[in-house]
C-alpha positions in Angstrom: 161.3 145.8 186.8 158.3 145.9 184.5 155.5 148.4 185.3 153.1 145.9 183.8 154.2 142.3 184.0 152.0 140.0 182.0 152.4 136.4 183.1 152.5 133.6 180.6 150.3 130.6 181.4 150.2 127.3 179.5 147.4 124.8 179.7 146.3 121.6 177.9 143.9 118.8 178.2 140.1 118.7 178.6 138.0 121.7 179.3 138.0 121.3 183.1 141.8 120.8 183.2 142.3 123.9 181.1 140.0 126.0 183.3 141.7 124.7 186.4 145.1 125.8 185.3 143.8 129.3 184.4 141.9 129.5 187.7 145.0 128.6 189.7 147.0 131.3 187.9 144.4 134.0 188.6 143.3 132.9 192.1 144.9 135.6 194.2 144.1 138.4 191.7 140.4 137.3 191.6 140.2 137.2 195.3 142.0 140.5 196.0 141.0 142.6 193.0 137.6 141.5 192.0 135.6 140.3 195.0 136.1 143.4 197.1 134.9 145.9 194.4 131.7 147.7 194.4 131.0 146.3 190.9 131.2 142.7 192.1 129.3 143.3 195.3 126.5 145.0 193.5 126.1 142.1 191.1 126.3 139.6 193.9 123.6 141.4 195.9 121.2 141.7 192.9 121.8 138.6 190.9 123.5 135.7 192.7 121.0 132.8 193.0 118.4 134.6 190.9 116.2 132.9 188.3 117.7 135.1 185.6 121.2 134.0 186.3 120.0 130.4 186.3 118.4 131.1 182.9 121.8 132.4 181.6 123.5 129.3 182.9 121.0 126.9 181.3 121.3 128.7 178.0 125.1 128.5 178.2 125.1 124.8 179.1 122.7 124.0 176.3 124.7 125.8 173.6 128.3 125.3 174.7 128.6 122.9 177.6 132.4 122.5 177.2 133.0 126.2 177.8 130.8 126.1 180.9 133.0 123.2 182.0 136.0 125.6 181.5 134.4 128.1 183.9 133.8 125.3 186.4 137.6 124.6 186.1 138.4 128.2 186.6 136.3 128.3 189.7 137.9 125.2 191.2 141.4 126.4 190.4 140.7 129.7 192.0 139.2 128.1 195.1 135.8 129.8 194.4 132.2 128.6 194.1 131.1 128.1 190.5 128.2 130.5 190.8 130.6 133.3 192.0 132.8 132.9 188.9 129.9 132.4 186.5 128.3 135.6 187.9 131.5 137.5 187.2 131.5 136.2 183.7 127.9 137.3 183.2 128.4 140.8 184.4 127.9 142.5 181.0 124.6 140.6 180.6 123.2 141.9 183.8 121.7 145.3 184.7 123.1 147.1 187.8 120.8 148.2 190.6 119.9 151.9 190.4 121.9 152.8 193.5 125.3 151.8 192.0 127.6 154.7 191.4 128.0 156.0 187.9 131.7 155.3 187.9 131.0 151.6 188.6 128.3 151.4 186.0 130.7 152.8 183.4 133.7 150.7 184.5 133.5 148.3 181.5 133.8 151.0 178.8 137.1 150.8 177.1 139.3 149.4 174.3 140.1 150.8 170.9 140.8 148.6 167.8 142.3 149.2 164.4 141.8 147.1 161.3 144.3 147.7 158.5 143.8 145.8 155.2 146.8 144.2 153.4 148.6 146.1 150.7 150.2 144.0 148.0 152.0 141.0 149.5 152.0 142.6 153.0 150.0 141.4 156.0 146.6 142.5 157.1 146.8 143.9 160.6 144.5 144.0 163.6 145.7 146.1 166.5 144.0 146.7 169.8 144.3 148.5 173.2 142.8 146.4 176.0 141.5 148.9 178.5 140.1 148.2 182.0 138.7 150.1 184.9 141.2 151.5 187.3 138.8 150.2 190.0 139.9 146.7 189.5 143.7 147.4 189.5 144.3 144.8 186.9 147.5 146.4 185.6 150.1 143.7 186.3 147.5 141.1 187.2 146.6 139.8 183.7 147.8 136.8 181.7 148.7 135.6 178.3 147.4 132.0 178.1 148.5 129.5 175.5 146.2 126.5 175.3 146.3 123.1 173.6 142.8 121.6 174.1 141.9 118.0 173.5 139.2 119.3 171.2 139.5 122.1 168.7 142.5 124.2 167.5 145.3 125.5 169.8 144.7 129.1 170.8 146.2 131.9 172.8 144.4 134.9 174.5 144.9 137.7 176.9 143.0 137.0 180.1 141.8 139.1 183.0 141.3 137.5 186.5 138.5 135.0 186.7 137.3 135.5 183.1 136.8 132.9 180.4 139.3 133.9 177.7 138.1 135.3 174.4 136.7 138.6 175.5 139.9 140.6 175.1 142.2 139.6 172.2 143.5 136.3 170.9 144.2 134.0 168.0 144.1 130.4 167.0 146.1 128.0 164.8 143.3 127.9 162.2 144.5 131.5 161.4 141.7 133.4 163.1 142.3 136.6 165.1 139.7 138.3 167.4 139.8 141.5 169.4 136.8 142.8 171.4 135.4 146.2 172.1 132.7 146.7 174.7 129.4 148.1 173.6 126.4 149.0 175.9 123.1 148.8 173.9 119.9 148.5 175.9 118.7 145.2 174.5 119.7 142.7 177.1 117.7 139.4 177.0 117.9 135.9 178.4 120.3 133.8 176.3 123.9 132.8 175.9 126.3 135.2 177.6 128.7 137.1 175.4 131.7 135.7 177.2 130.7 132.2 176.0 130.2 133.5 172.5 133.6 135.1 172.4 135.2 131.9 173.7 133.4 129.9 171.0 134.9 132.2 168.3 138.4 131.2 169.5 137.6 127.7 168.2 136.2 128.8 164.8 138.0 127.3 161.8 137.7 130.5 159.8 136.0 133.9 159.4 132.7 132.5 158.0 132.3 130.1 160.9 133.0 132.9 163.4 130.3 135.0 161.7 127.8 132.2 162.0 128.4 132.1 165.7 127.7 135.8 165.9 124.5 135.5 164.0 122.9 133.3 166.6 119.5 134.6 167.7 119.9 133.5 171.4 122.7 135.8 172.6 122.1 137.6 175.9 124.1 140.7 175.0 126.9 141.5 172.7 130.3 143.0 171.7 131.9 144.6 168.8 134.2 142.0 167.3 137.2 142.7 165.1 137.9 139.5 163.1 140.7 138.5 160.7 141.4 135.4 158.7 145.1 134.8 157.9 144.6 132.4 155.0 142.7 135.0 153.0 143.8 138.2 154.9 140.1 139.1 155.1 139.1 141.5 157.9 135.7 142.1 159.3 134.2 144.6 161.7 131.1 143.1 163.4 128.7 144.9 165.7 126.7 142.1 167.4 124.3 143.4 170.2 121.7 140.8 171.4 119.1 142.0 168.9 121.2 141.7 165.7 124.4 141.3 163.8 125.9 143.7 161.2 129.1 142.9 159.3 131.4 145.1 157.4 134.3 143.6 155.5 137.1 146.0 155.7 138.7 147.5 152.5 140.4 150.6 154.0 141.8 151.3 157.5 139.2 151.9 160.2 139.0 152.2 163.9 136.3 151.2 166.5 135.9 152.3 170.1 132.9 151.4 172.3 129.6 152.4 170.7 127.6 151.2 167.8 128.4 152.9 164.5 126.5 151.0 161.8 123.2 152.3 160.4 121.4 149.0 161.1 121.4 150.0 164.8 120.4 153.6 164.5 117.1 153.0 166.3 118.7 150.9 169.1 119.1 152.8 172.4 122.7 152.6 173.7 124.8 154.2 176.5 127.7 156.0 175.0 130.6 156.9 177.3 132.1 160.3 176.4 135.5 158.6 176.3 134.3 156.4 173.5 133.2 159.3 171.4 136.5 161.1 171.9 138.6 158.1 171.1 136.6 157.2 168.0 136.8 160.7 166.6 140.5 160.9 167.5 141.4 157.6 165.8 139.4 158.4 162.7 141.1 161.8 162.4 144.6 160.3 162.9 143.9 157.6 160.3 142.7 160.3 157.8 145.9 162.3 158.5 148.2 159.4 157.7 149.3 158.5 161.2 149.4 154.8 160.3 152.5 155.4 158.3 154.2 155.2 161.7 152.5 151.9 162.6 149.4 151.1 164.5 151.2 152.2 167.7 151.2 155.8 166.5 147.4 155.8 167.0 147.1 153.4 169.9 149.8 155.0 172.0 148.3 158.5 171.6 147.8 160.1 175.0 146.5 163.4 173.9 143.0 162.1 172.8 143.6 160.0 174.9 143.3 156.7 173.0 146.0 155.2 175.3 144.6 155.2 178.9 147.0 156.0 181.7 144.7 156.2 184.6 142.5 159.0 183.3 138.7 158.7 183.5 139.0 155.7 185.8 140.6 153.7 182.9 143.9 152.0 182.3 145.3 150.4 179.1 146.2 146.9 180.3 148.1 145.8 177.1 148.4 146.7 173.4 148.4 143.9 170.8 149.5 143.9 167.2 148.5 140.9 164.9 150.1 140.7 161.4 148.1 138.2 159.3 150.0 136.4 156.5 148.5 133.5 154.5 150.6 130.9 156.4 151.1 132.5 159.8 150.2 135.2 162.3 153.0 137.2 163.8 151.9 138.7 167.1 153.2 141.2 169.6 152.0 142.4 173.0 153.2 145.7 174.4 153.0 146.0 178.2 153.2 149.9 178.1 154.5 152.3 175.4 158.1 152.1 176.7 157.9 148.3 177.2 157.3 147.1 173.7 157.2 143.4 172.7 156.8 142.2 176.2 155.5 139.1 174.6 155.7 138.0 170.9 155.6 135.0 168.7 154.5 133.4 165.5 151.5 131.0 165.1 151.6 128.8 162.0 148.3 128.3 160.3 147.3 124.7 160.0 
């Protein structure tokens, strides 16, 4: 029996129908693994029904009403009130009360990504560890969703309970790959939640369109985005806090953990988890020492740094993804744990 089963969920149709199918799949996990946590209860006590949360909802509905409709479907499928699920999807855009424990405040910090440019006729590669807080016990409760929407390209994504897909790792049939790293700059503002922004990128028809989405001035908070375009094999590392967007097209292998690295944000205050510093330094060192000759897994499965999280520091790696970008296709693999490789895999043709 797998230590980390990842359920495969298929959905199609309009936005509400898609969300409803995803909500049904995650109903018990959301009820049992999200709602009882200190993290959710603190957000509920401080923000549910607040004018600020209403402002975030209004901004999301004005910018991307179809993706809000997906959240409405997730809520209905999970048997929850919309505001409960929307609140959960806005958690990175909201400050915690001061009396919340440090472990809970740091629970979002995680994930390590690698971007490896193409050599010759070979593929460009984006590889990623999706980490989560051990507080949520999401290991074995996550999903790989494959979606055929009435509007936009078909797409697939890793999904955690109750969350709008896009904020982990995924790809679409236009040949775009996205993986996400959490960052915690102190520049939160009213605007479009970063979950909605990440979902919008899953519908982008190419890298340039994705970058335009990230250059919006009305984002409530932000992520670090690793983006790849299969048709051109271009890769980009994008730091996009609420107050700006900095893009680096990637010409040599690089890694990114969970804090801002680009000089454009030197003056921006951010919270840097010690784990992020250690993982960034470890991945950079391993790349410099030639570890990628053994594949991206040689770095992402390292438990000495530890880049791969096995319950240490209240963190757990939920899955490891490898995307190989060719001009006509994306070959993808998802490892459940290091000794359960290729738990899921496939090829998405670029149209």
